[in-house]
N, C-alpha and C positions, 0 to 999 in steps of 0.2 A: 505494500500499500504505500510506504514512504517512497520506496523507489518510483512509484507512478506519479507520484505528486511532485517530486524532484524533477523527472523527465517533463511534466506539464510545465514547470515554472521555468526550466531552461528553454522549452519552445517559445514560451510567451516573452521572455527576456530577448530572444533571438529575433523574435518578429517584432519588438519594439527598437532594436537596435537596426533592423533591416529597414522599418518605417522610418526612423529617424534620417537614415541616408537618403532614403526617397524624398521625404519631405524637403531636406537641404537642396537636393537637385531641382526639386519642383519650385522651391523659392527663386531659383536663379533662372526660371523659365522652361525648364525641360519637362515638356508636355507628356513625354514618355513616361517619366518618373511618376507624374500624377496619375496617368492612366493605369500604371501599375498598382499604385495605391488603391484606385477605385476598384480594379479587378479583383485585388485581394480582400476588400472589405465590403464590397457593394451587398453581398448576399445577407452579411449581418446586418447592416443598418437597414436593408430593406425589411428583414424580420424584426428589428427594433421599432421601426415605423408600423408595421402590423400591429404591435402591440397597443398602440394608441387608437386604430381605427380598424374596423372589420372590412371596409372596401378596399380592396385591392387596388383600384384605379387612384384612390386617395393618397394611398400608401406610396405609390409610385410617384405621384406629384411632389409628395414631402421629399422623398430621397432626392428627386431631380433637382428642387430647389435648394436643399442643403447641400448637395454636391457642388451647385454652382457658387453658392456662397461660401463654400470652403476652398474653391479655387480662387475667388477674389479676395479673400480675407486670410490667405495662408500666413502671410506675414505677422498675422496677430498671434499666431501660436507661439507661445514662450518656450514650452519644452517639446521639442520635435519627438521625443521618445512618447508623447502622449497623443499622437494623432488620432488613434480611434477613440478613445474617451473625449476628445475635443469634437470630434465629428458627431457622436452620439449626442453630445450637449446640443449641437446646431439641429441635428434631426428633432430632438424634444422640443427645442422652442419653436422649430417650424411648425411641428404638428400642433401644439398649443396655439399657435397664431392661426392656422388655417381651421382648426376646430372651432375656433371663437369668431371667426371672420363670418361676415354676410356671404350670401351664395356668390360663387365666382361671375365676375363680369364677362359679358359676351364679346366675342371679336369684335373690334371696331372696324369700321369700314376704312377700306384702304385710303390714305390720304398722302399728298406727294411731300408735304412740310409738317414738321411738328412745332408747336409753340416753345418759347423759351421755357415755359414751366415743366414742359414735358422732358427737355433737354436736360434740365438741373434735376428731374425725378429719377427713381430708381426704375430699372428695366421691369417690365411685367412680363415674367417668363412664361405666363399662359398666353401671351398673345402674340401671333406671328408678327404683326405689325412693329410691334415693340422690339421684338428680338432682332428683325430684319434692320431696323433703324439703328439699334445699337452697333450691330455688325458693320453697317454702312458708315457709321460715325467714325468707328475705329480705322476703316479703310481710307475714309478722307483724311484723317489725321495723319495716317502713315504717308499717304502721298505728299502732304504738306511738309513732311519733316519732323512733325511734331512728336514730341516725347510724351506719350501716355502715362498715366499714372501706372505704379506696379502692378495695381490689381487689374488695370484693364489688360495687360498683357498675358494674364493668366486665364484668359477666358477658356473655357473647358473644351479640351479637344473633341469629347464626344458630342457636345452640343455643335461645333463647327462641322464637325462630320454629319451629323443628323441634317443640318442647313443644306450643305453642298449635296447630299443624297437627295433632299427634297428638290433641289433645283435640277436635277437629272430628270424630272418629269416633263420638263419645258423642252420644246424642240430647239434647234440652234437659234432660230431667228428670235423666238421669245425670250431665250435666256439673254442674248445679246442687248436687247432693249430693256429687260427686267433689272438686269444688272447695271446697265448705263443709268437708268434711273434711280436705283436704291444704292448701289455702291460708289457710282461715280457723281451722284448727284445732278445729273442734267434734267433738265425740265422737258416736258413733252414736246415743246417747242423747238428746243436745242435738238432732241433726238430726232424730230422731223426732219430736221435740215442735214444732219449727219447720215441717215439711212434714206435720205430722197423718198419720203412718204408723207401723207397728209397726216396732220395733227389729230385728227379724229380717229384714224387707224392706229396711232400710237396708243391712244387712250383706251381703244377697243383691245389691243393686244395686253395692255398692262392689266386691265381688267380679268381678261381671260386668264392670264398668268397667275395672278393672285388666286382666282378660284381653283385652278389646279394644284397650286401650292397649299391651299387649305384643304382640298381633298387628299393631297399626299401626307399632309401632317397628321390627320385622322387615321389614315391608313396605317401608318407608322405607329400610332399610338394603341391601335388595336393589335398591331403585331407584337408590341411591347407588353400588353395585357396578357396575351395568350403565352408569350415567352415565360412571363412572370409565373403563371399558372403552371408551365411546365417546370420551373425551377422548384417551385413548391411541391411538386409531385402529384399535381391535380390535372394531369392530362388523361382525363378519364372520361368514361360515358355513363350518363345517369337518366334513366327514363322512368317517371312516376306512373301510376295507375292511369289509363287512359280514363279521362273525365266522363262521367255520364252526361254531362251537360251538351256535349256533342249531339245527342240524340232527343234533346229536348226541342218541341214542336213550339217554338216561340218567334216571333217577328222581331223582337228588341233584342239584338244579339249583345248588347252591353248588359242587361239581365242575365242571359244565358250564361255569359263568361263569368259574372258576379256569383251566380249560383254555382259554376265550377269551381270558383275559389273556396267556397265554403266547404266543398267535398273533402277538401284535405284538412279539415279542422274538426275540432270536437263538437262544434255546433252545427247542427244540421236543420236546414230548412226546406220547405217545399218551394218549388217554382213560383206559384203565386204570393208566397209570404216574401220571397226575395223582390219580386215585382212591386208589393205593396210597400214594404218597408223602406226600400230604396227610392220609392216614389216614381219609378218607371211605368207602373201600371196608370198613372194619371199624367204622363207628359204628353204635350202635343207641341211640336215646332214645325212651322209652316213658311216655305219660302215664297213672299208674296208675288204674285204675276204667274209665274210658270209653275209653282208647286214643285220644284226641283227634288229630285230624289234624294238629296243630301240633307233635305229638312230634317227628318226623324234623328240624325246624329249632329245637328248642327246646335251643340251646347258646350259649355265649358268643362271638357273632360275631366280636368283635375278637381275642381269645385264640385260638381255633380257627382261624380263616381266616389271621390273620398267622402263626400257627406253620406251618400248612400251605404258605404261600406261601414261608417261610424254608426249608423242608424241600425246596422246589423250587429254591431259590437266588435269591430275590427278597426284598429288604426293601420294605415297604409303608407308605403312610401312610392313616390311617383318620379319617374324620369320623363321629360317630353321635349318636343321641339316642334313648333307648329310654324307654318309657312304663310299660311293665308287665311283670311276672313270670309272670303266669298266662298260659295259653292264650288266645289271640285267638280272635274268631268263625270259624266254618269258611266259607270263601269259597263252597264247593260249595252251602252251604245258606243262604247269605245272600241277603237280598232283592238281585235284579240292580242294582236302583236304587242299593244302598249301593256299588256298584262303578263307578260312573259318575263322568266329570270333574266334574259337577255336586255329586255327593257330597264329592269331594274339596275344592271350593271351600268348603263349609261347615265343615270341619275346620280346627283351629287351625295355624298356620305354625310349623314347629319352629325354634326359637331360632338353631340351627347351621347355618340354610340358606345365609346368605351364605359362611360357611366352606365348605360342601360345595360350593357353586358354584365358589369359587375353586380348589378340588382338582380339579374335573372339568375346568375349562376348562384347566388347567396341564397335566394329564395328556394330554388330547386334543391339544393344541398340541406335546406332546412325542411324538406318535403312538401313546399308549398308549389302549385302552378302559379303562373303569371299572365295576368290580363295583358293583352296587346291590341293595337289597333292596324288595321290594314296589312295582315300578315299575307293574305291573299287576294283579298278585294277590300274595298273600304268599309269593312265591318269590324266587330270586334271578335277577338277568338283568344285562345289559350296556348301557352307555351309551357309543355309539361315534361321536357326532357332536353339533353344537350350531349354533343359529343364533341369534345375539345380537339381531338385529333383530325376530325374532318371539318370541323368549324361550323357545325350545324345544330339548329334546334329543333326538336320534334314539337310540332305544333298543329293545331285544326280550330274549327269552329263549328257551329250547327247549322252552317249552309253546306255541308258536304265535303268540306277538306279536312284532310289529316295526313300530312306528309312532312318530311324535313324541309327547313329554310335555312339559307345561309346566313351566319352571323352578319355579314355585312350587306344583307338584303334588308335589313329592319330600316324602316323609315324611307324606303326607297320605292314605295308603291306608287299607285296611280296619283295619289294626293300629296305625296311626299311630306308626310308628317309622321313622327316617332311619338309614341305614346305607351310607356310600361307602366302598370302598376302591380304592386306585390304587397301581400299582407306583412305588417311589420310585428304587430303583437294584438293579443285579444284584450277586450275590455270587459270588465265586470258590470253587466247592464242588465236589468230586469225588464219583464215584458211591458210594464206600465211606461218606462222610460223609452223603450223602443218605438212604442206607438206614439207617445207624445213628440217624439222627435221626428217620427215620419209623418205626422200630421203638420209640423211646422214647415218641412220641406215640401210637402203636397201643396199647401194652402199658399206659400210662398210663390211656388211655380204658376199657379193659377192666376194670382194676383198681379203678377208682373205687369206694371203699366208701361214700362219703357221697353219697347221692340225695337231692335236696330233696324236697318235699312235691308238687312241681308235675311233676317228671319224673324217672325212674329212667334211668342210663346204663350201658353197657357190660355185664358178665355180670350184674349186679344186675337188669338191666332184663327178664331172661328171667323172674325169679320174679315181678315186678309184672305181667308179661303173663299169666303163667299164673293169677295170682290174680284177673285181671279176666275170664278164662274163666270161673273157678269160679263167680265171683259173678255171672255173667250179666247185667253191666250195660253190656257194650260197645256203642259206638256204630259200626254197621256201615260207614260211610263211611270215618271215621278208620281203624278197624283195617284195612280192605282197604288203604288208602293206606300205612300204615306197614308192612304186609307186603309191599307192592309195593316201597318203597324200600329196606327192609333186604335184602330178597331180590336185589334188582338190585345192590345194592352188593356182596353177597357173590359174585355172578357175576363182577363186575370185579375182586373180590380174586383169584380163581382165574386170571383172565387176567393179573393183575398178576404173580404169582409165576411162572407160566408164561413170561412176556416176559423176566423176570430170567434164569431159567434157560437159556433159548435165546439171549439176545442179549447178556448181560454175560459176555462170554468171558475177561476177565481172570483169570489164574491166582489171584489174591488172593481170588477168589469160589469157588474150587474146595472149599474146605474147609466150605463152607455150602451147596453146591450140591444135596446130597442132602436137607438140610432145606428148601430152597427148593421141591424137587419135591414132598415130602411135604405141605408147606402147600398148594401148588397143588391136590393131590389131595384134601385136607381141605375145601377151600373149595369144590370141585366137588361134594363131597357136601352141604355145608350149603345151597349154591344149590339143588341139586336138591329138598331138602327143603321150602325155602321155595317153590318152584314148585307143591309139592303144596298148601300152605297157600293160595297165590294162587288155585290152581284151585277150591279150597273158598269162598274169600272174594275174589270178583274186584273190581277198582276199576272203576267208582265204586258199583255197586249194593251190594257189600258181602256179599251172601249173608245167611245167619240164624247169626251166631256165638253166639247166645244161646240156639239150641236144644240141649236136653241131648245129644243124640248128636253134633252137630256140635261142640260144645263139648268133649266128651270126647275127641273124635278130635283136634283141634287142640292140647289139651294134651300129649297123646302124641307129636304131632309137635315141639312146641316143646321137649319133654324130649330128644328124640332131638337136636335142634339144640344145646341147650345142652352135651349130652356132647360133640359135635364141636367146638363152639367152644373148650370147656376144652382138648381134646386140641391144637387149633391154637394155643391161648395157649402150652402147655408148648413145642411145636415153636418158637414165636417167640422165646420166653424163650432156649432153647438157642443159636438163631441170633444172638440178640443178644451173649451170652456168646461164642461163637467169633469173632465179628466183631470184638469189642472186644480179642482177645488179638493 
């Protein structure tokens, strides 16, 4: 035992001496020496960073930032033999800073010049623009023969190599123009003169080049994320039990996916209960004018789905990146080639992809599926497995899809939006609280007075829908889909209230039980009226909603539905009042 301890102490002392020699060389500008220090200790400091955060992508960010700071401030290390403890302190400080900080700032739009304040400030190592500006400034100083501060000369070799590797994604012409602008600080006007091209063309090439670099930066971040998992021995394949949600007959795919999330928990709900408590059984979103097919899914994913999951008794984590507020293309009418894997490859990578991968892997490793948007078509589905070696997820939905999808295809669907949601923890919540929260969610949606130009919500949606019929500008496929989704939701609303009336037998619900039964009957009538509309305008063909006779009949049905919905809202408000006493 003493012999092993002595050998361990000898190895540690030898490493300290070797570190000391490398530190001294690195202080004198030897990048190879610092590179050796990094190679020797990177795994240790990464493991140390992981002790502060469970998210691998955040641990990698902390390590990257710590190594940069170590490079820049190596001259402050008093005892060169204590390099590793010194580096650990930097990692710890960076971890505390990152964990306390506000959410990371998004990439800024590319600009030609930076303000004096930016010149004096620290480099933002999360921003491509800031990094390139730092490198460009150093390059300009060297051309002018200026002597940079010692820390400026210790720019990390790994960073430089990464940037140079990123630049390889540009073609020769793009690279010459981009380097002329960023490293030689030539204005677009000057570049146009040098290369004999129009100024507009220069701006176009610079913009295209930056987009390529951003895409390459994200791709490299994903590669590094996978490499880190390999270093941790996590190059494995995990597939959870296939969700029952895939076989659920429901038009609201968000609710089907939320039902699927609960399958992997101790709490189990019926589909009508999930529809009701999350508020989806009572939602109505309509795109004015054409009644676009995107209407039913045009809501704030994060707020609506997170609130719905809290009503069920779960806190969640979300990673998202939205690109547009207007309705996206109709997948039913799009060229089939736009829905292929090849089409996804041509679209830009979402900047939050590494963070999304980390959330998905962590959830599945804990035994939870992950809700995701636009896996195969612009609807909600579930990711329930992964294969790190092939970089694929196993995913599906209740629209008939169940197959692998590549890591880097997330967020590159037809609408180019990324959204993933995973259960973080279970809450201690009773039935009364769940119902009270659900009523608040439902009534807030119904009473939304402010509806944006892109979509009308709640009771106000009926006026927009009615006007669309009168104007005779409706798109048949989208109208039929909206009719099917809302009608099916009201059928589940009826089943939701009937289940509560029959199975929530606690005496505390006796005072609202008559109201619950009244609500069930009203939503049965509403569902029947929607069935009439669905028969006239079947999905996917849609019938002829712009025919004068059909339009007139449809408006009469909508008027009856709105009156029934208003009666139902009054009942729910009474229920809410009695429940709060």
